N, C-alpha and C positions, 0 to 999 in steps of 0.2 A: 393516411389510410389509418383503418382502424384498427383498438388492438384491443383482443374481446382478453375479459380473466385471465387463459392458457399464456397470455405472451405473444399468442402470435400474429404475424407481419396479416391483415385481410385488406386488401385492394376495396377503396370504397366506389362503388359505382351509383346513387345515389340513385337518382327517377329513373334511369336508363334501364332498369327489369318493367316497370312497369308502362314507359312509354312504349318498350315496345309489345306488351300482352296488351294496350290500346289498339294495336295497331294490327295483330294478330284474331281481333274483336270483329275491329273496322273489315279486314277483310275477309272472314267467316261472313260477315252477315252479310256487304254485298255479292258477296257469291249464293249468299243462299234467295236470294232477290231473284233468282235463276236458275234452280239447278238440274233442268232438265233440258239444258240446252246441248245435242249430239252435237261434242266435236271429233269424232271419230277416233281409231284409232293408228294410233302411230310407232310405227317399229320402233327407234331407238330408246321409246320416252321411259318403258318400262324394265329395258337391265339398266338405261345408265337412271333411272330412280332406285332401284331396289341397288346398286353397289353403293352408291352411293351411302345411303341409308345404313348400309350393314358397316363401309369403312366408316362411319361417325359415330356405330355402334359402338364396335372394335375398338374404336380410338379412346373414345369417353374410357369406355372402359379401364382400360389401360391406365390415363392417367388421372382416376377418382380412385384407384387401388394405389396407385405409386403415391400419388398424396396421401391413403391414408399411412400406408407402410411407413412413412416419413411421419407421421405423429399428428396427420391429418383425424379430425372428430367421426366417430362412429357411424353418424347419418351418409359422410360420404363414401366412407365402403355400404353400406347400404344404399345411398343410390346408384351404385357399380351395380345390384344387382339386378335394375330394372331395368338398363343400361345391357348386361348380359341376358337376361328375360329374350329382350327382341331384337338380338343380333343372332339368338341360335334359333328364335322360330320364325323371324323375317327371312332367316335362310332359309328354308327348306319353302319356307312361306314363295319364297322364288323361284323354287326349282320345282315346286306342283302347279305354276303358275301357266296356264296356258297360252301358248306363244311367249315365253320369254325364251327359256333354253329349248326347250324344245316345244312343238305345234300341240301335245295333250296336256303335256307336261310332262315331270321326271317320278320316281322310284313310288311306282303304282299308282299314281293320282286318278281320284274320283270327281266330281264337278264337283263334287261338295268341299276336297278338300281344300283350296284355296281358300275360299271362305269359312269354314269354320276355322284355318290357322291366320285369318285376318284375325279372327271374334280372339285368338288363346291372344293373338299382338293384341289389340284394342283394349282388353282384359286388365290380362297380364301388366302391363305394360306404368299404365295410370296406378291401378293398385298397388303395383309396389314405391312407384312413387309415393304417393298418397302414402305409404307406411315408413318411407324415409322423409319425407317431412311433417310425417304427423308430431302429436307432444305423445310422449314420452313416458311411460310412471321410472321417478328420477331414482328406484332404487334398480328399475334395467338398467338403467342409463349407468347409473354409475359402474354394475358389474361388466357391461358390456368397454370401454374405457378401461381401464385392470391394463398398462401393460403386459404383462404378462402374457394376455391369452388373446393378445393381439393377432397371431401367426393361425391358434388355431380358432378362434374366427373366423377371421378370413377361407384360412382352408374349407371349413364348413359348411359355411352358408353357399361357400362359391361352388360346393359339392351338390346341399339340396337344391340351387338355382338350377343348376346349368341339370340336372338330375329330372330335376323334374316339368322341362324344358322340351329335352331330349322322348318321356314319355308322352309329354301330350305332341307332337310331333309324329310321332311315333302311330299312337291313336286316328292321327289324324292323312297318315301317309298309310302305311301299309297294316291297318284297324280301319280303314276304314269303312267299308261297305255295311259296320252299322251304325253309323250317321246318319241320322235324320238328314237328308235333302233338306235345304233353304236357300238354290240356286236353281235358277231353271233356265236355263239359255240366258246366262246373262243378264237376267233379273231377279232385285234380291226383295222382291215382296215380299217373301217368307221371313227372312232373318228381317225384316224391319218389323213385320206385324209378328210374331214369335218369339224374338229371341231379341231387338231391338230396342226396346223398353229395358230387360235385362242391363246387356249393353252399359244403358248410355244410364239407367242408375250405377252404378258399380263408376264412371267417369264422374258423374255428378257430386258421389258423395267422397270417393278420391278427393278430386276438386277445392269439394266443402272443408275438409280435414287438414290436410295439407297447410288450405290457406288460412285456417286458423292457429293450425301450430309456425307458423312463419310468420305473421300481424303477433304471435303471446310469445314469444323465443323473439323478437326482432331479428331474425336471423341474417348473418351473414350475406354478403354480395352473391356464391352460389347456391346455396336452398335457393334465393329469390328467382335466379335463373330456373333451376327448377322448375318451380312451381306456374314459371312460363312455359317451358317447357309439356308441367302437364294439360295445360288452358288450350296450348295448341294438337294436341293429342286427343282432351272432353273436340274442340270442335272438329278433327280426321272426324273424330266418330258421328259426329252428329251428320256434316256433310255426306258421309256413304251414305249412314241410312235417310236422307231425306233425300239423296239425287235416283234411289231407286235401280237404280242398274250403272255398268259401264263409260267411261269413256264420254262422262255427259261432264259440267261443269261442275257438278260438284264432285264428281270422282276426281274429278282431274283439281279441282282446289282441295277435296282432302289433301291428294300424294301432296299437294303446294304445306298444308299442315303438316303433315307427315316428318314433312324436310325436314320443317320451321321445329316440330322437337327433335328432332335427333340432330342435328346443329349447336341446338340453342348453347348447352351448355360445353358444352365441347372450344365453342368458337370463345363463350367467356371467360375460362377458362385459360385459351390460348392469349385475350389481353391479355385479363390478368396477367399471364407472366411476364409479357411485352412493358407492361408499365413496372412491373414490381423490379424487371432488365433495368430496365432507366432511371428510378430511382437509385437500386445496389449504384447503379453504377455515378450517378449527382454524391451519393454518398462516398465511392471509393475516392473519386476526385476530389469531395472534400476533407475527406481524412490521410493521402495526398500532402495534402496543403499544409494539414495540419500537424503531421511527421515532418516536412519539410522546415517547418517552423522552431518546431522543440531538438531537433537538430541543430539550429543556426542554435537554437537558446539555448542550449544543451552548452554547446564550444564557446560562449560568450560566457556561462556560468563553472567551464571549468576554465579559461584564461582567469576570469577574476579570481574565482580561486585559488592562481598558481602566481597568478601577481602576488595580490595579497599575501601569500605563506610568506611566497620568499621573500618579501620585503618588514616583514614579522623579524625573518631571523635574526638579523645582526641588534633590534637595540633588546629584543628575549636574552643575547650572548652576554650583554653587556651590563644588562643587571641584573642578572646571575652573578654573571663576575665580582661587582658593588657589591651583591646580598654579599659574596664568600667572602669577599674581604670585611665585612663588617660581623660576620659570626668568627674570623678567623680573629680579628682584634690584631689587622692588621692596623687599622687605624686610628686606633687608641683602645685605652684598656673602656669593657662594651659593661653594665650590669647585666646576672648571668639573665635575666630576666627576659633582656634586650637581644644575646646574640641567640635563646634560642626564638625570637620571633621573627630576626634573620637567618635563622635557618629555615626556616618554616618557611622564609616567602622564596627561599630561595629551592627548597622542593616545593612550591605551588610554579614557580616558573620554569624551574625545569618540564613540569605537564604540559603548561599554555606551549612551551618549543616542541615538545611528544607531539601536539595539538596541529600546530601548523605541517610536521611530518605526514599525521596524518592524511591532509589536506591535499598536501600535497601529492603522498602517494595512491587519491585516489581520483584529480585529476588528470589521467591521461597517462602519465608518466610513468605507469610503474613499470615499465621494461626497465627504464633510468633507472629506478632506486637498485643502489650500489650497498655490496654488505663487503660490508671490514669483519671476520670473525675471527677473533682473537681466542685464545682463553680464558675463563671466563671461574670465579667462584659463587655457588649460587645463593650462597646461604647469604653476602655482602649485596648481591643484588635482591632479593627479596626485604633487605633488610631499605637499601637506598627505594622500593617501589612503596616502599609507608611511610618512608621521610614528607613522601609527597601524600598522603592522606589524612594529614593532623590531627582532623577531628571526624577521624571513622573509626571502629573501634574494629581493629583488622590485626587478625594472627596468624605468623609464621611460621610456617612449620618445612625444617631442612633438615636433613644429615650432615653434619658438620663435614668437608672438606670436601659435600659435593661440589663435580664442576662441569661445565659443559662448555660446548665451544659456538662461540651466536656472536652476530655483532651486537656490540653493547648497548644502543643508542636502541635499533631496533627493538631487542630483545626490551629493554624498557618501556617501550610502546607498544608491545604485544600486552607486558605485564599491566601497563598500566590501563592499556582503553581495559581488556577484563575484572579486574579489582573496581574502577567508575561506571561498569556494566553492573554489576553487580553493588555498588551504593545506591546509582539510580533505580533501578527495578526493584533489587533483595532489599534482604532485611537482616539487621547484624546479629550476632559478628559475623564474619569476613575472613575467611579460612582462606590463604595461599601457601601451598604445603610443593612440597617438589622433593621425587624419589629419585632413586634407579629405579630402569626398564630394563632388566634383564633381557623380557622376552622378544626385544624390537632389538638387541643389538647392544656387543660390548659398549660402552659408556653412553648409553643411549638415555636417556631422562624423562620421569614426568610431573610435569610440571600440571593443579589441578587448582580452581580456585572456585568458591564455594562459598555458600551464604544462606540464611535460615530461614530465605523469603519461601514461598509459595513458587518459587522454578518456572520454566518459560510456559506459557500453557500448547497442549501437545499439539493442536491447528496451529501454531509455527511454528515451530523447530523446521520444518525444511528449508524456512524462510529465513533461519537464523544469519546466516550471512552470508547474501544480497545483500547488494547498497541501496540505501533509499528503503530499508524496511526496516518500518517498527510495530511492534506489539498495541492492538489497542486498547481504550478500556484497560491501561495502566494507569490513567494519572500523568505521566509523564513522556514529557515528549526531548527526542532525540535531533538529530542528525541524522541517526539510522548509517551510518561511515564506519564507526569504531571494531565492530565486528565482522566486514570484510576487507579491513585494513590490514586482522591479524590475521585473517585465513591468507593473505597472499602475502603478511612477510614469512609465515611458521612457510608455506608451501616453498617459498624458497631459501631458510635452513636445510628444506629439502624434509618437510614431517609433517605435523599433519593437529587440524584440531577439530576437536568433535564435543558434541552436548553430553551428558548422562542423567536423562530427567535420572530413575532411581537416584545417587547422588546429588539431586540438585547442582552439578560444575560440570564447569568444563575445563575440556582437559588437554591441552597441549605435549604432545612428542616431539621433543629433538633428538633424530640420530649421534651419534657418537664419531669422532673425527672429523675430519675436514669437510665442512658442508660445504651443499651443493646448491646450484638455487635450478627451482623445476619450477616446469609449467602444466600443476596436476588436481583433478580433482578434489577435493577434502576426501579422508579416508573417511572411512565411518567406524568410529574408536568404540570398547566397551569397559567404558573406564571403571576402578574400583571405590567407591562409597570412603570420601577423603577423611580427614577425622581431624 
């Protein structure tokens, strides 16, 4: 599959268009060896021929326009103009052609109506195809590809082409009496001698310009097939002009070329769709296999994390106990510096213990996380968090006596994660503050964690609380779990958590009264700047 500059996939066609073009030339040349052989009138041939051409032109128009509306190149729209012109002119041509729908033709036709419509068909189609494939000025092409103009360009261009084709058809039917006679009793000699050189010149010029444009741009497959259609139309014109009359080998051969010109673009698009369908089906199968492998890998990862986290609990709990004994002097008097180190070690062990709780909370066991809410003094809770960050400039602010009802382990888990996030991605000083939140109800509190850093990039804010997401370009690498754990635990307390970009602060709101576990999306909070 080829991928052009705009990123859209294009089915590789290889040499197929050139092979078909060669076959068209070989067949046309073979017919030209004896173009005057009379084959006779076949009653079913012309209705079948016109029906096939008109149906092919209409379908090609619709598919090309849909391709353009779905983001296709503006040249796709230009190709549709050629087939729109052909569909309208051929439909009227079939109506006026003697012996197709009526013995002398319909729509007030005169003997020259059909050949003049044939001329309009075999000049308009190649000229419009040549226009679609020709080199365009870069400024014009840039203006036409503007996405805001697509609908306007489509409607206006189709109106112009359809209007021009309709006027030509009216001139060749209702107002045909003043047209020069170019066919006499089925003999095309006047057409061939007088107008034939001009028609042939228009076809040759269109073919030359289109070939130059396709080769210069190294155009994708659709444009190459359109060039084959233009070649077939030129061969159609040449065979008719050299046959001199109807129902000869040249005339029937020309109809074969006309069918080729009508069908080749449509068939190429249908084949491209079939190839793309096979490719998409193959990609879908591979994606399904990869998704299955990813689900199995995720299950394995979650299982390992849960086992490791669970097995870390016991040794960490014992380690904290020993450190606390040392800090309290239960094992003998220690210098004050040693006691301070023991206290700091105990705080760090508590942080490690909370990290294991993070892992357990995120590995599919959220529904099993139990809360044991009790009445807590927030100043003490904030001081306990601060003890776990001995090397951080962490400032706590909390009115004396402020209380909240929450699970102490889970509240510590929430606050440690938020402070650790500020330490890792922000800049000191970090401020951990708690205030009453009377607007949220009696006993509700608001806890904020802010820092002096640049804040969270605006593009990343919507993903802040999603698991395994990390802001790029910070130079810091984390697990991407902490904030998702914070969100889940706060929601289970019946509260909400959000980010205030103005204050560069994470804001946790906890309700007053008994905590209720809820499963809800994070609320959008509007926090004030923390001080």
